[in-house]
N, C-alpha and C positions, 0 to 999 in steps of 0.2 A: 525204645523210642528210635525213630529216625527221622532225619530231616533231609529231603530232597529238594533241589532245586532246578529249575530249566527255565529257559528264555524264548519265548514267541514274539518276534519282532519288539515292540516297545511293552511288553507285558513279561514281567516276571513272576514265576510260579513256584509258591514254597509250600511244599508238602510236609505236614506234621502228622505222623502216623505212630500208633503203638502207645505204650503207657508212657504218661510225663510225669516225672519226679522233680526234684528241685534241680538236679545236675541237667536234666534235658532242659527243663525250662530256661536254664542259663546259656544253654548253647541255642535255643531258639531265640532269645532276646538277642543275641550277637548277631545271628543270620539276619533277624529283621532288622538290626541297626545297619548292617551291611546292605541290605536291599533298600532300605529307606534312603541311604545315602548315594544310591547308584542312579543312573540317568533314565530308569524305566518311568513310562507314563503311568502304568497300572501295576499294582501288586494284588496277586489273588493268592489268598493263604487258604489252602485245603486242609482242612481238620478232620483227619481220620483216624481220630484216637475216641476212647469211650469216655475219657475223662479230662478236663482241663483245668489247672489250677489257677489261681488268681494271680499268680505271677505271669502267666503267660496271657491271660487276659489283658493286665496291665500293660505288658508288652503291645498287644494289639493296640490297645488306646493310645499308648506313646507313638506308636508307627502312624496311626491316623493324625494324631497332632503335629507331626512332622510332615507328612506329605499334603495333608490337604490345605494348609495355607498356601503351598506353591502350585495348587491347581492340578496334582496328582490325585491319584484314585487309590483307595484300599477297599478290596473286595474279598468277601468270604465265601467258602463253600463248604457245607456241612449238611449232614443227613441223619446223623445220631440225635434222636429227641433229647438226650441228656445234655449234648454240647451246645444244640439249639438253645436249651432253656437257660443253660449258663450264660451265654451270649446274651440273651434278653433280660436276665437278672442283673447282668452287669452293665446292661443298659448301652451295649454296643450296637446291636441292631434297635433301631433302624438307622442309628448314625451312619454305620457302614453297612451298606447292602450285603444281603445272604442270597447266595443262590445254591440249587442243588447240584449243579456240575460245573466243571471248568469252562466248558464250551459256553454255557449262557453267560458267566461270568467275565469271559473276555469278550464275548460280544455285545455286552450291555452298552448303551449309549446313554449316559447320565451328565 
């Protein structure tokens, strides 16, 4: 698993790719906590993994609960059917918008 981050203006992009085990989900949680504490108006999380565990799903909910009351946005990008199903099953979507690519997530006006 790898986590990569980049910044485009007031948008921070967090890419999660590969297999996600417990060690990786803890690393993801640390990165999301750091990102949520930062100055960015929008956090875009790109899920390029084939499986996402409940710890990562919980991290996404915790991040949403941190940034949303401040008027900031969390947006997700995923194309894998299993990931999309996990997000819906955990009821993250539609609370957090889901997009098919980073460009659409970054350009969204909500």
